[in-house]
N, C-alpha and C positions, 0 to 999 in steps of 0.2 A: 789788216795790221794788229788789231788787237791780239789774235792768236800767235801771230809773229813775237810779240810781245810777250807774251805767255811762254812760249817756246825758249826764248833767248833766257828769260829769268829762270826756268827750268834747267837750261844748260849751264848757266852760270851756277846755279846752287847745287847742281851734281858735281860740277867740277870742284868747287870748293870743298863740298863733302869728302870727294875723293882725296883732294890735296892735304887736308888736314886729318884725315883718317891714320889713325895709327895701328899698325899691324903688329900683332902679338904672335912672336915666335915661341914654339914648344921646345926648345933646344935639341932639335934633330929627331926626337924621339917621335913627334906628333902628338905628345900627350897634351893637350890642351889645358885639361881639367888639372893636371899637375902643376903646370905654369901658374894657373890661376891660384890654386891652393897655396903655392910658395909665395906669391905675392901676396896674399891674404895675411899668411902668417908673420912676414916680414913687416906689412903695414898696422896689423892689429895693435902691437904694443906700442906705436907710435899713436894711433888713434887714441888707445886708452890713456894714455898720459896727456894727449890733448884735451880729451873729455874731461878728465878729472883735474887738470889745472886752471882749464879756462872756462867751460862750458858749464859745469857745475857750479863753480863761484859765480859767472854770471848771473845763473838763474837764480842762486840763493840770494844775491844782493837784490836784484829785482825783486823776488818775493819779500825778503824783509823790508824793504823801504814802502811796498804797498802794503805790507802788514801794518806798519807804524802809522801810515797815513789812515789806513781804514780804523785804527784804534782812536786815532785822532779825531776823525769825522764821527765815531760813534760816541766820543765823549761830548763832542759839540753838540750832537743831535740830542744826549740825554740832557744836558745843560737846558736846550731850547724846548724839550717835549715831556720830559719826564721820565722817559723809558729808554732802555738801551736795547739795541738789536745786536744779538750774541752771533747769529748764522754767518756774516760776512767775515769779521776776525778770525772766528774758529775754523772757517775753510782756510783762509789764507795761513794760520798757523798750522794746519794740518798738512798742507801743501809745502810749507816750509820744512817741517820735519822731515816728511817724505824725501825732499830734496836733498836735506841734509845727511841723512842716512843711504842715499841711493848708491854711493859709490861703494858701499858695504857688499850688497847683494846684487847690483846691477849686472855685474861683469860674470858671475855665476849663472845668471839666467840665460845671457846671451851666450856664454861660452867661450870667453876670452881669458 
């Protein structure tokens, strides 16, 4: 009974995989690599736009909030103990500068 249950689950999963699999046609020539490259060149501009307008600003916002929170906690720690810990705010500031300047050079590295 247990083996039959596994066989049914395997058959159903294979059927779903075949049903939802998308076939890529290479425009009659059989050049699959060319079809993939064409799709990539079409999508790369959209990917670049989305990353520049959504992903980088979201990461910048998160890092900026974390930086100011860390500066505030470092100040409170300074008032409490009389010494300031510079490493966490400096690391967050360096990450923030890195992410703010990333759109200028990241696409040259990736090749888009």
